[in-house]
C-alpha positions as CSV (number, residue, x, y, z in Angstrom):
1,X,137.0,61.3,152.5
2,X,135.2,63.2,155.5
3,X,134.5,66.0,153.1
4,X,132.7,67.7,150.1
5,X,135.6,67.4,147.2
6,X,136.3,70.4,144.5
7,X,135.4,69.3,140.8
8,X,133.0,66.9,139.2
9,X,133.4,63.5,138.2
10,X,131.6,61.9,134.8
11,X,130.8,58.5,134.5
12,X,130.2,57.7,130.8
13,X,128.2,54.2,130.7
14,X,125.4,53.5,133.4
15,X,126.1,49.6,133.5
16,X,127.3,47.8,136.4
17,X,130.8,49.1,136.5
18,X,129.4,52.7,135.9
19,X,127.0,52.4,138.9
20,X,129.4,50.8,141.3
21,X,132.3,53.6,140.0
22,X,129.6,56.1,141.0
23,X,129.1,54.9,144.5
24,X,132.9,54.9,144.9
25,X,133.5,58.3,143.7
26,X,130.4,59.7,145.8
27,X,131.9,58.0,149.0
28,X,135.0,59.9,148.7
29,X,132.6,63.3,148.6
30,X,132.7,63.9,144.8
31,X,129.9,65.0,142.9
32,X,129.2,62.7,140.4
33,X,127.2,62.7,136.6
34,X,126.2,59.4,135.4
35,X,126.0,59.7,131.7
36,X,124.2,57.3,129.3
37,X,122.2,57.6,126.0
38,X,118.7,56.8,127.1
39,X,116.9,58.1,130.2
40,X,115.5,55.1,131.4
41,X,118.8,53.7,131.7
42,X,120.2,56.6,133.5
43,X,117.0,56.3,135.7
44,X,117.1,52.6,136.5
45,X,121.0,52.7,137.4
46,X,120.1,55.9,139.8
47,X,117.4,53.6,141.3
48,X,119.7,50.4,141.6
49,X,122.6,52.6,143.3
50,X,120.1,53.9,146.0
51,X,119.1,50.2,146.6
52,X,122.7,49.3,147.0
53,X,123.3,52.0,149.2
54,X,120.3,51.3,151.5
55,X,121.4,47.5,151.6
56,X,125.0,49.1,152.8
57,X,123.7,51.3,155.4
58,X,121.8,48.6,157.0
59,X,124.6,46.1,156.9
60,X,127.0,49.1,158.1
61,X,129.2,48.7,154.9
62,X,128.9,52.0,153.3
63,X,132.2,53.5,152.4
64,X,132.9,57.1,153.4
65,X,132.1,59.4,156.2
66,X,129.0,60.7,154.5
67,X,125.5,59.7,155.1
68,X,124.0,57.8,152.5
69,X,121.5,60.6,152.0
70,X,124.3,63.0,151.1
71,X,126.2,60.5,149.0
72,X,123.1,59.8,147.1
73,X,122.6,63.6,146.5
74,X,126.1,64.1,144.9
75,X,125.1,61.3,142.2
76,X,123.0,62.7,139.3
77,X,121.9,61.6,135.8
78,X,122.1,63.0,132.6
79,X,121.8,62.1,128.8
80,X,123.7,65.3,127.3
81,X,127.4,64.7,127.0
82,X,128.4,68.3,126.4
83,X,126.3,69.3,129.7
84,X,127.6,66.3,131.5
85,X,131.2,67.1,130.7
86,X,130.8,70.8,132.1
87,X,133.3,71.4,135.2
88,X,134.6,67.8,134.7
89,X,138.2,67.1,136.2
90,X,138.1,63.5,135.8
91,X,136.1,61.1,133.5
92,X,135.5,57.4,133.8
93,X,134.4,55.7,130.7
94,X,132.4,52.6,131.4
95,X,131.1,51.4,128.0
96,X,131.1,48.0,126.8
97,X,134.3,46.5,125.4
98,X,134.0,47.4,122.0
99,X,137.1,49.0,120.6
100,X,135.0,51.2,117.9
101,X,132.5,52.3,120.4
102,X,135.1,53.2,122.9
103,X,137.2,55.1,120.0
104,X,134.1,57.0,119.1
105,X,133.2,58.2,122.9
106,X,136.8,59.0,123.3
107,X,136.6,61.1,120.1
108,X,133.4,62.8,121.2
109,X,135.1,63.4,125.0
110,X,138.2,65.0,123.0
111,X,135.9,67.5,121.4
112,X,134.6,68.9,124.9
113,X,137.2,68.6,127.3
114,X,140.0,71.1,128.3
115,X,143.6,70.5,128.8
116,X,143.0,69.9,132.8
117,X,140.6,67.0,132.3
118,X,141.8,63.4,132.6
119,X,140.3,60.9,130.3
120,X,140.1,57.3,131.7
121,X,139.0,53.9,130.2
122,X,137.7,51.3,132.5
123,X,138.8,48.6,129.6
124,X,139.9,45.3,131.1
125,X,142.4,44.4,128.0
126,X,142.1,46.9,125.3
127,X,145.5,48.9,125.0
128,X,145.8,52.4,125.7
129,X,147.5,52.9,122.2
130,X,144.4,51.2,120.2
131,X,142.0,53.8,122.1
132,X,143.8,56.9,122.4
133,X,146.2,57.3,119.7
134,X,145.4,60.4,117.7
135,X,143.6,62.0,120.4
136,X,144.2,65.9,120.6
137,X,144.4,65.2,124.8
138,X,146.4,61.9,124.8
139,X,148.7,63.1,127.3
140,X,145.5,63.3,129.7
141,X,144.5,60.0,128.8
142,X,145.1,56.8,130.6
143,X,143.5,53.4,131.4
144,X,142.2,53.0,134.9
145,X,141.2,49.2,135.0
146,X,139.1,48.1,138.0
147,X,138.2,45.0,139.4
148,X,134.6,44.0,139.1
149,X,132.9,45.6,141.2
150,X,135.2,48.6,142.1
151,X,133.1,49.6,144.9
152,X,133.8,46.2,146.5
153,X,137.3,45.3,145.6
154,X,139.6,48.5,145.5
155,X,142.3,47.4,143.3
156,X,142.7,50.0,140.3
157,X,145.6,49.2,137.2
158,X,146.8,52.4,135.9
159,X,148.1,51.9,132.4
160,X,149.4,55.1,130.7
161,X,149.5,55.9,126.7
162,X,153.0,56.3,125.6
163,X,152.3,60.0,125.2
164,X,150.6,60.0,128.8
165,X,152.0,62.8,130.8
166,X,153.4,61.7,134.4
167,X,151.2,64.1,135.9
168,X,148.0,62.6,134.4
169,X,149.3,59.2,136.1
170,X,150.2,61.1,139.2
171,X,146.8,62.9,139.4
172,X,145.0,59.8,138.8
173,X,146.6,57.9,141.4
174,X,146.3,60.5,144.0
175,X,142.6,60.6,143.3
176,X,142.2,56.9,143.5
177,X,143.7,56.8,147.0
178,X,141.6,59.8,148.0
179,X,138.4,57.8,147.0
180,X,139.6,54.9,149.1
181,X,140.7,52.5,146.3
182,X,144.2,50.7,145.7
183,X,145.7,51.9,142.7
184,X,149.1,50.2,141.1
185,X,151.0,52.0,138.2
186,X,152.2,49.7,135.2
187,X,155.2,51.0,133.7
188,X,154.3,50.3,130.1
189,X,151.6,48.5,128.1
190,X,151.2,44.9,128.5
191,X,148.1,42.8,126.5
192,X,145.7,42.1,129.4
193,X,147.7,44.2,132.1
194,X,148.4,42.3,134.9
195,X,145.6,41.2,136.9
196,X,144.0,39.5,133.9
197,X,147.5,37.9,132.8
198,X,147.4,36.3,136.4
199,X,143.7,35.5,136.5
200,X,143.7,33.9,133.0
201,X,147.0,31.8,134.0
202,X,144.7,30.4,136.9
203,X,141.5,30.0,134.6
204,X,143.7,28.2,132.1
205,X,145.0,25.7,134.6
206,X,142.0,25.2,136.4
207,X,140.4,24.1,132.8
208,X,143.5,21.9,131.8
209,X,142.6,20.2,135.5
210,X,138.8,19.7,134.9
211,X,139.5,18.3,131.4
212,X,142.1,16.1,132.2
213,X,140.0,14.2,135.0
214,X,142.1,15.7,138.1
215,X,139.2,17.5,139.7
216,X,135.4,18.6,139.5
217,X,134.7,22.2,138.8
218,X,133.3,22.7,142.2
219,X,136.5,21.5,143.9
220,X,139.0,23.3,142.0
221,X,136.9,26.5,142.8
222,X,137.5,25.2,146.6
223,X,141.2,24.9,146.2
224,X,141.4,28.3,145.6
225,X,138.4,29.9,148.0
226,X,139.1,27.8,151.0
227,X,143.2,27.6,150.0
228,X,145.0,30.0,147.8
229,X,142.6,32.5,148.2
230,X,142.5,32.6,151.8
231,X,146.4,33.7,152.0
232,X,146.2,35.6,148.8
233,X,143.5,38.0,150.3
234,X,146.0,39.5,152.5
235,X,149.5,38.5,150.8
236,X,150.6,38.4,146.9
237,X,152.3,35.4,145.5
238,X,155.5,36.9,145.7
239,X,155.4,37.7,149.6
240,X,153.3,34.4,150.0
241,X,156.5,32.5,148.7
242,X,158.6,34.7,150.7
243,X,157.0,34.0,154.0
244,X,157.2,30.3,152.9
245,X,161.2,30.1,153.4
246,X,163.6,32.2,154.4
247,X,163.0,34.7,152.0
248,X,162.2,34.8,148.2
249,X,165.8,33.6,147.2
250,X,165.7,30.9,149.8
251,X,162.1,29.8,148.6
252,X,163.7,29.8,144.7
253,X,166.8,27.7,145.8
254,X,164.5,25.3,147.8
255,X,161.4,24.9,145.6
256,X,162.7,26.1,142.0
257,X,163.3,22.7,140.6
258,X,160.1,21.3,141.5
259,X,158.4,24.5,140.2
260,X,160.0,24.1,136.7
261,X,159.2,20.2,136.8
262,X,155.3,21.0,137.2
263,X,155.4,23.8,134.9
264,X,156.9,21.7,132.3
265,X,153.7,19.6,132.7
266,X,151.2,22.5,131.7
267,X,149.2,21.7,128.7
268,X,148.6,24.0,125.5
269,X,146.3,27.0,126.0
270,X,142.7,25.7,126.0
271,X,140.2,26.8,123.7
272,X,137.6,27.4,126.0
273,X,134.7,25.9,124.2
274,X,133.2,22.5,123.5
275,X,132.9,19.8,125.9
276,X,134.6,21.0,128.9
277,X,133.2,24.5,128.8
278,X,129.6,22.6,128.9
279,X,130.6,20.4,131.8
280,X,132.1,23.4,134.0
281,X,129.1,25.2,133.1
282,X,126.5,22.7,134.1
283,X,128.6,22.2,137.2
284,X,128.3,25.8,138.2
285,X,124.4,26.3,137.9
286,X,122.4,24.6,140.8
287,X,118.9,25.1,138.8
288,X,119.0,25.9,134.9
289,X,115.2,26.8,135.4
290,X,116.1,30.3,137.2
291,X,119.5,31.4,136.0
292,X,118.9,34.9,136.6
293,X,118.1,34.7,140.2
294,X,120.8,32.4,140.9
295,X,123.1,35.1,139.4
296,X,121.6,37.7,141.3
297,X,121.9,35.8,144.5
298,X,125.6,34.9,143.7
299,X,126.5,38.3,143.1
300,X,125.0,39.7,146.0
301,X,126.7,36.8,148.3
302,X,129.9,38.2,146.4
303,X,129.4,41.7,147.1
304,X,128.5,40.9,150.8
305,X,131.8,38.7,151.5
306,X,133.9,41.4,149.7
307,X,132.4,44.3,151.9
308,X,132.8,42.0,155.0
309,X,136.6,41.1,153.8
310,X,137.1,44.7,153.2
311,X,136.2,46.0,156.2
312,X,138.5,43.0,158.3
313,X,141.3,44.6,156.3
314,X,140.8,48.0,157.0
315,X,140.7,47.1,160.5
316,X,143.8,44.7,160.3
317,X,145.9,47.8,158.7
318,X,145.2,49.6,161.7
319,X,146.7,47.0,164.2
């Protein structure tokens, strides 16, 4: 991460995820081409990236060893896909979560890339089989699902297509490590991958607890942010259990019956609509008159918190 790297990275889609990915790769010293179909979208994205980087520089939270100016110089915009792909070693697709749109994009990419280019998708739940099957370069295709926003949260889930070559998985893994992300390898496809399966389990039970009148929406969030989340920022659920007893087997022996009893009381999968959705939504808005401002402020606060947490974790790992 201390010097300029060989090869180009292409980001397809200049929305929030695409912008964040561009910042990640630039922080690692890679030249980045940010592609979108409309020049105005590209220009807006580059302007927003500069603003984010300026704020990160001021708060001393900018990633990588290169200066802000050097990192910005590595990012350029483009509205010509064929031109953008020239010399690309790695492509990160970041278009909206629509299977038909993604398949159209991958079919175009398939026409222009060579056998050495990795094609990856940022999809959060579409399977590699549904997106990549039938492509000429399917052996080079992989899902690289980030956490939103990837600049501030390093986890990346790597999910191969059944025909993806192991070399593609390893190259993607090594690239992610090189730019400071924390990749994990899934051995096979699973609906929702891993992060969202865990996340949906939490959201589902949070919904049921509010629905059953056990706790308010704001307080259930506090249970996570001031309780479980404090531990999970550093330790996963399995290691947390391991340390809460004399090892994981001891935890299962000690708490297994109670866990099974509580799990048996969990209700059906929520429908995620209607009165409960309205109740939670209302509780999370401070003032319905300035929703856009609240979201902007909330996302900025989230990103600042995540930056500080990332810095703390980095310092803790050195000790």
